[in-house]
DSSP file (Angstrom, degrees, kcal/mol; ACC not computed):
  #  RESIDUE AA STRUCTURE BP1 BP2  ACC     N-H-->O    O-->H-N    N-H-->O    O-->H-N    TCO  KAPPA ALPHA  PHI   PSI    X-CA   Y-CA   Z-CA
    1    1 A M              0   0    0      0, 0.0    24,-1.7     0, 0.0     2,-0.4   0.000 360.0 360.0 360.0 130.0    9.2  -12.3   -1.6
    2    2 A S  E     +A   24   0A   0     22,-0.2    77,-3.0    20,-0.1     2,-0.3  -0.801 360.0 175.1-100.6 134.1   10.5   -8.8   -1.2
    3    3 A V  E     -A   23   0A   0     20,-3.1    20,-2.2    -2,-0.4     2,-0.4  -0.894  29.4-119.1-127.9 160.6    8.8   -5.8   -2.9
    4    4 A S  E     -Ab  22  81A   0     76,-2.0    78,-3.3    -2,-0.3     2,-0.5  -0.852  24.3-156.2-100.3 141.6    9.4   -2.1   -2.7
    5    5 A V  E     -Ab  21  82A   0     16,-3.6    16,-2.2    -2,-0.4     2,-0.5  -0.969   7.4-144.2-121.5 120.3    6.6    0.1   -1.4
    6    6 A R  E     -Ab  20  83A   0     76,-3.2    78,-1.9    -2,-0.5    14,-0.2  -0.729  18.3-154.0 -83.6 127.3    6.3    3.7   -2.3
    7    7 A I        -     0   0    0     12,-3.1    78,-0.1    -2,-0.5     5,-0.1  -0.883  11.0-128.3-107.6 126.5    5.0    5.7    0.6
    8    8 A P    >>  -     0   0    0      0, 0.0     3,-1.8     0, 0.0     4,-0.6  -0.344  29.4-107.1 -70.9 156.9    3.1    9.0    0.1
    9    9 A T  G >4 S+     0   0    0      1,-0.3     3,-1.4     2,-0.2     4,-0.3   0.861 117.0  60.2 -50.5 -43.2    4.2   12.1    2.1
   10   10 A I  G 34 S+     0   0    0      1,-0.3    -1,-0.3     2,-0.1     3,-0.3   0.727 109.7  42.2 -64.1 -22.2    1.2   11.9    4.4
   11   11 A L  G X> S+     0   0    0     -3,-1.8     3,-1.5     1,-0.2     4,-0.5   0.384  84.5  96.7-103.9   3.4    2.1    8.4    5.6
   12   12 A R  T <<> +     0   0    0     -3,-1.4     5,-3.3    -4,-0.6     6,-0.3   0.658  67.5  74.7 -70.5 -14.4    5.8    9.0    6.0
   13   13 A T  T >45S+     0   0    0     -4,-0.3     3,-0.6    -3,-0.3    -1,-0.3   0.810  96.4  51.7 -63.8 -27.7    5.5    9.7    9.7
   14   14 A Y  T <45S+     0   0    0     -3,-1.5    -1,-0.2     1,-0.2    -2,-0.2   0.750 111.6  45.7 -77.5 -24.7    4.9    5.9   10.0
   15   15 A T  T ><5S-     0   0    0     -4,-0.5     3,-1.7    -3,-0.3    -1,-0.2   0.058 117.4-104.4-108.8  23.9    8.1    5.1    8.1
   16   16 A N  T < 5S-     0   0    0     -3,-0.6    -3,-0.2     1,-0.3     3,-0.1   0.844  81.3 -52.4  56.9  36.0   10.5    7.5    9.8
   17   17 A G  T 3 <S+     0   0    0     -5,-3.3    -1,-0.3     1,-0.3     2,-0.2   0.392  97.8 146.3  85.6  -2.6   10.3    9.8    6.7
   18   18 A E    <   -     0   0    0     -3,-1.7    -1,-0.3    -6,-0.3    -3,-0.2  -0.480  37.0-161.2 -72.8 135.0   11.2    7.1    4.2
   19   19 A S  S    S+     0   0    0      1,-0.2   -12,-3.1    -2,-0.2     2,-0.4   0.650  80.4  29.9 -87.7 -17.5    9.6    7.5    0.8
   20   20 A E  E     +A    6   0A   0    -14,-0.2     2,-0.3    -5,-0.1    -1,-0.2  -0.987  68.1 171.0-144.9 132.5   10.2    3.9   -0.1
   21   21 A V  E     -A    5   0A   0    -16,-2.2   -16,-3.6    -2,-0.4     2,-0.3  -0.867  28.6-116.7-132.3 165.6   10.5    0.8    2.1
   22   22 A T  E     +A    4   0A   0     -2,-0.3     2,-0.3   -18,-0.2   -18,-0.2  -0.807  31.3 173.6-105.1 151.2   10.7   -2.9    1.5
   23   23 A A  E     -A    3   0A   0    -20,-2.2   -20,-3.1    -2,-0.3     2,-0.3  -0.960  21.7-128.7-147.9 161.9    8.1   -5.4    2.6
   24   24 A S  E     +A    2   0A   0     -2,-0.3    10,-0.4   -22,-0.2   -22,-0.2  -0.868  45.5 105.5-117.0 150.5    7.5   -9.1    2.1
   25   25 A G        -     0   0    0    -24,-1.7    -2,-0.1    -2,-0.3     6,-0.0  -0.561  56.8-127.4 152.3 147.6    4.5  -11.0    1.0
   26   26 A D  S    S+     0   0    0     -2,-0.2    50,-1.7    49,-0.1     2,-0.3   0.520  96.7  35.5 -94.4  -4.7    3.0  -12.9   -2.0
   27   27 A T  B  > S-E   75   0B   0     48,-0.3     4,-2.3    49,-0.1     5,-0.2  -0.925  89.8-107.4-136.0 164.9   -0.2  -10.9   -2.0
   28   28 A L  H  > S+     0   0    0     46,-1.8     4,-2.7    -2,-0.3     5,-0.2   0.889 120.0  55.9 -58.7 -39.6   -1.0   -7.2   -1.3
   29   29 A A  H  > S+     0   0    0     43,-2.5     4,-2.0     1,-0.2    -1,-0.2   0.918 108.8  46.7 -59.5 -43.2   -2.7   -8.3    2.0
   30   30 A A  H  > S+     0   0    0     42,-0.3     4,-2.4     2,-0.2    -1,-0.2   0.886 110.9  52.2 -67.5 -38.6    0.5  -10.1    3.1
   31   31 A V  H  X S+     0   0    0     -4,-2.3     4,-2.8     2,-0.2    -2,-0.2   0.926 109.9  48.9 -62.2 -44.5    2.6   -7.0    2.1
   32   32 A L  H  X S+     0   0    0     -4,-2.7     4,-2.4     1,-0.2    -2,-0.2   0.883 110.1  51.6 -63.5 -38.0    0.3   -4.7    4.2
   33   33 A D  H  X S+     0   0    0     -4,-2.0     4,-1.7     2,-0.2    -1,-0.2   0.919 111.6  46.8 -62.9 -43.6    0.6   -7.1    7.1
   34   34 A D  H  X S+     0   0    0     -4,-2.4     4,-1.6   -10,-0.4    -2,-0.2   0.913 111.0  51.8 -64.6 -43.7    4.4   -7.0    6.9
   35   35 A L  H  X S+     0   0    0     -4,-2.8     4,-2.7     1,-0.2     3,-0.3   0.926 110.1  48.8 -57.7 -45.1    4.4   -3.3    6.5
   36   36 A D  H  < S+     0   0    0     -4,-2.4    -1,-0.2     1,-0.2    -2,-0.2   0.824 107.1  55.9 -67.6 -30.3    2.2   -2.9    9.7
   37   37 A A  H  < S+     0   0    0     -4,-1.7     3,-0.3     1,-0.2    -1,-0.2   0.843 119.3  32.6 -67.3 -32.5    4.5   -5.3   11.6
   38   38 A N  H  < S+     0   0    0     -4,-1.6     2,-0.2    -3,-0.3    -2,-0.2   0.699 131.7  31.6 -96.1 -23.6    7.5   -3.0   10.8
   39   39 A F  S >< S-     0   0    0     -4,-2.7     3,-2.0    -5,-0.2     4,-0.3  -0.673  89.9-142.3-136.3  76.9    5.7    0.3   10.8
   40   40 A A  T 3  S+     0   0    0     -3,-0.3    -3,-0.1    -2,-0.2    -4,-0.1  -0.070  78.6  17.1 -50.1 130.6    2.9    0.0   13.3
   41   41 A G  T 3> S+     0   0    0     -5,-0.2     4,-0.5     1,-0.0     3,-0.3   0.159  89.8 105.5  98.7 -17.4   -0.4    1.8   12.3
   42   42 A I  H X> S+     0   0    0     -3,-2.0     3,-1.3     1,-0.2     4,-0.8   0.877  75.4  57.9 -66.9 -36.2    0.3    2.2    8.6
   43   43 A K  H >> S+     0   0    0     -4,-0.3     4,-2.9     1,-0.3     3,-0.9   0.871  99.7  59.3 -61.7 -36.2   -2.2   -0.5    7.6
   44   44 A G  H 34 S+     0   0    0     -3,-0.3    -1,-0.3     1,-0.3    -2,-0.2   0.672 102.8  53.1 -67.0 -16.6   -5.0    1.3    9.4
   45   45 A R  H << S+     0   0    0     -3,-1.3    -1,-0.3    -4,-0.5    -2,-0.2   0.653 115.0  40.2 -89.2 -17.7   -4.4    4.3    7.2
   46   46 A V  H << S+     0   0    0     -3,-0.9     8,-2.9    -4,-0.8     2,-0.3   0.791 116.5  48.4 -97.5 -37.1   -4.7    2.2    4.0
   47   47 A L  B  < S-F   53   0C   0     -4,-2.9     6,-0.2     6,-0.3    -1,-0.1  -0.795  77.3-131.7-107.7 149.6   -7.6   -0.1    5.0
   48   48 A D    >   -     0   0    0      4,-3.3     3,-1.8    -2,-0.3    -2,-0.1  -0.178  43.0 -83.3 -84.7-175.5  -10.9    0.8    6.6
   49   49 A E  T 3  S+     0   0    0      1,-0.3    -1,-0.1     2,-0.1    -2,-0.0   0.737 129.6  55.2 -62.9 -23.6  -12.6   -0.8    9.6
   50   50 A S  T 3  S-     0   0    0      2,-0.1    -1,-0.3     3,-0.0     3,-0.1   0.468 120.0-107.5 -87.3  -2.9  -14.0   -3.5    7.4
   51   51 A G  S <  S+     0   0    0     -3,-1.8     2,-0.2     1,-0.3    -2,-0.1   0.616  80.4 123.8  85.7  12.4  -10.5   -4.5    6.1
   52   52 A N  S    S-     0   0    0      1,-0.1    -4,-3.3    19,-0.0    -1,-0.3  -0.669  74.6 -83.1-101.3 159.6  -11.1   -3.0    2.6
   53   53 A L  B     -F   47   0C   0     -6,-0.2    -6,-0.3    -2,-0.2    -1,-0.1  -0.371  54.9-104.9 -58.3 135.3   -9.1   -0.4    0.9
   54   54 A R    >   -     0   0    0     -8,-2.9     3,-1.7     1,-0.1    -1,-0.1  -0.317  28.6-117.0 -61.2 147.9  -10.1    3.1    2.0
   55   55 A R  T 3  S+     0   0    0      1,-0.3    -1,-0.1    -3,-0.1    -2,-0.1   0.837 111.3  43.1 -57.6 -37.6  -12.2    4.9   -0.6
   56   56 A F  T 3  S+     0   0    0     31,-0.1    31,-3.0     2,-0.0     2,-0.5   0.073  96.8  87.5-104.0  25.1   -9.7    7.7   -1.1
   57   57 A V  E <   -C   86   0A   0     -3,-1.7     2,-0.4    29,-0.3    27,-0.0  -0.989  58.9-161.7-122.6 125.5   -6.5    5.6   -1.2
   58   58 A N  E     -C   85   0A   0     27,-3.3    27,-3.5    -2,-0.5     2,-0.4  -0.877   3.8-165.4-105.3 137.3   -5.3    4.0   -4.4
   59   59 A V  E     -C   84   0A   0     -2,-0.4     7,-2.6    25,-0.2     2,-0.4  -0.987   2.7-167.2-125.9 131.5   -2.9    1.1   -4.5
   60   60 A Y  E     -CD  83  65A   0     23,-2.6    23,-2.6    -2,-0.4     2,-0.6  -0.941  13.8-158.3-118.1 137.6   -1.0    0.0   -7.5
   61   61 A V  E >  S-CD  82  64A   0      3,-2.4     3,-1.7    -2,-0.4     2,-0.5  -0.971  82.4 -35.0-109.8 114.4    1.0   -3.2   -8.0
   62   62 A G  T 3  S-     0   0    0     19,-3.2    21,-0.1    -2,-0.6    -2,-0.1  -0.638 127.4 -31.8  67.4-125.6    3.3   -2.3  -10.8
   63   63 A N  T 3  S+     0   0    0     -2,-0.5     2,-0.5     2,-0.1    -1,-0.2   0.249 117.8 100.2-105.3  11.1    1.3    0.0  -13.0
   64   64 A D  E <  S-D   61   0A   0     -3,-1.7    -3,-2.4     2,-0.0     2,-0.4  -0.854  72.1-127.1-110.3 131.9   -2.1   -1.6  -12.3
   65   65 A D  E >   -D   60   0A   0     -2,-0.5     3,-1.9    -5,-0.2    -5,-0.2  -0.584  19.4-139.8 -70.1 124.5   -4.7   -0.4   -9.8
   66   66 A V  G > >S+     0   0    0     -7,-2.6     5,-2.6    -2,-0.4     3,-1.2   0.710  97.5  71.8 -64.4 -19.5   -5.5   -3.3   -7.5
   67   67 A R  G 3 5S+     0   0    0     -8,-0.3    -1,-0.3     1,-0.3    -7,-0.1   0.762 101.6  45.3 -66.0 -22.6   -9.3   -2.4   -7.6
   68   68 A F  G < 5S+     0   0    0     -3,-1.9    -1,-0.3     3,-0.1    -2,-0.2   0.349 120.8  42.0 -99.1   3.5   -9.2   -3.7  -11.2
   69   69 A L  T < 5S-     0   0    0     -3,-1.2    -3,-0.1    -4,-0.2     3,-0.1   0.250 127.4 -50.4-113.6-120.5   -7.2   -6.8  -10.3
   70   70 A D  T > 5 -     0   0    0      1,-0.4     3,-2.5     5,-0.1     4,-0.2   0.012  64.8-140.2-113.7  27.3   -7.8   -8.9   -7.2
   71   71 A N  G > <S-     0   0    0     -5,-2.6     3,-1.6     1,-0.3    -1,-0.4  -0.260  83.0  -2.5  49.8-125.4   -7.9   -6.1   -4.6
   72   72 A L  G 3  S+     0   0    0      1,-0.3   -43,-2.5   -44,-0.1   -42,-0.3   0.667 134.6  61.1 -71.5 -15.4   -6.0   -7.4   -1.5
   73   73 A D  G <  S+     0   0    0     -3,-2.5    -1,-0.3   -45,-0.2    -2,-0.2   0.358  73.6 129.2 -89.8   4.8   -5.5  -10.8   -3.1
   74   74 A T    <   -     0   0    0     -3,-1.6   -46,-1.8    -4,-0.2   -45,-0.1  -0.429  65.9-114.1 -62.1 126.6   -3.5   -9.2   -5.9
   75   75 A P  B     -E   27   0B   0      0, 0.0   -48,-0.3     0, 0.0    -1,-0.1  -0.298  23.0-159.4 -62.7 146.3   -0.2  -11.1   -6.3
   76   76 A T        -     0   0    0    -50,-1.7   -51,-0.2    -3,-0.1     3,-0.1  -0.742  13.4-160.2-127.0  81.5    3.0   -9.2   -5.5
   77   77 A P    >   -     0   0    0      0, 0.0     3,-2.1     0, 0.0   -51,-0.0  -0.204  38.1 -78.8 -61.7 154.1    5.9  -11.1   -7.2
   78   78 A A  T 3  S+     0   0    0      1,-0.3   -75,-0.2   -75,-0.1     3,-0.1  -0.231 119.1  23.1 -52.6 136.1    9.4  -10.5   -5.9
   79   79 A G  T 3  S+     0   0    0    -77,-3.0    -1,-0.3     1,-0.3   -76,-0.2   0.327  89.8 137.6  88.5  -7.5   10.8   -7.2   -7.2
   80   80 A T    <   -     0   0    0     -3,-2.1   -76,-2.0   -78,-0.2     2,-0.5  -0.349  51.1-130.2 -68.9 150.5    7.4   -5.6   -7.8
   81   81 A Q  E     -b    4   0A   0    -78,-0.2   -19,-3.2    -3,-0.1     2,-0.5  -0.918  17.7-162.3-103.1 127.8    6.8   -2.0   -6.9
   82   82 A V  E     -bC   5  61A   0    -78,-3.3   -76,-3.2    -2,-0.5     2,-0.5  -0.923   7.1-162.2-105.8 131.1    3.7   -1.3   -4.8
   83   83 A S  E     -bC   6  60A   0    -23,-2.6   -23,-2.6    -2,-0.5     2,-0.6  -0.966   9.2-159.4-120.4 128.1    2.6    2.3   -4.7
   84   84 A V  E     + C   0  59A   0    -78,-1.9   -25,-0.2    -2,-0.5    -2,-0.0  -0.924  20.0 178.4-102.4 119.9    0.2    3.8   -2.2
   85   85 A I  E     - C   0  58A   0    -27,-3.5   -27,-3.3    -2,-0.6     2,-0.2  -0.966  24.3-137.3-131.2 117.0   -1.4    7.0   -3.5
   86   86 A P  E     - C   0  57A   0      0, 0.0   -29,-0.3     0, 0.0     2,-0.1  -0.509  33.2-111.4 -69.4 138.9   -3.9    9.1   -1.8
   87   87 A A        -     0   0    0    -31,-3.0     2,-0.5    -2,-0.2   -31,-0.1  -0.422  28.0-146.2 -69.1 145.0   -6.7   10.3   -4.1
   88   88 A V        -     0   0    0     -2,-0.1     2,-0.3    -3,-0.0    -1,-0.0  -0.961  13.3-168.2-116.8 128.0   -6.7   14.0   -4.9
   89   89 A A        +     0   0    0     -2,-0.5     2,-0.3     2,-0.0     0, 0.0  -0.850  21.8 134.0-112.6 151.8  -10.0   15.8   -5.4
   90   90 A G        +     0   0    0     -2,-0.3     2,-0.3     0, 0.0    -2,-0.0  -0.979  13.2 159.3-174.3-179.2  -10.3   19.2   -6.8
   91   91 A G              0   0    0     -2,-0.3    -2,-0.0     1,-0.1     0, 0.0  -0.969 360.0 360.0 166.4-178.1  -12.2   21.4   -9.2
   92   92 A C              0   0    0     -2,-0.3    -1,-0.1     0, 0.0     0, 0.0   0.429 360.0 360.0 -95.8 360.0  -13.3   24.8  -10.1
């Protein structure tokens, strides 16, 4: 199953500057594995040493935050858009 993955600016060095790439997999974990096979090192920027999503990286499948779904086991049906979004902190 092919999905489109939106890549944030900070990770585009891994995708040769591409803002959107395609990947295959029926779950988010499989999509990240496929991404890493094609763009070595990108998975390590999304997942921590324990294999969990990094605290300051948000991942959406469609419009839903995977932390409120099944995390890495979230299904990724064909044609779905996956978005990797670094968290932004700020304040006054």
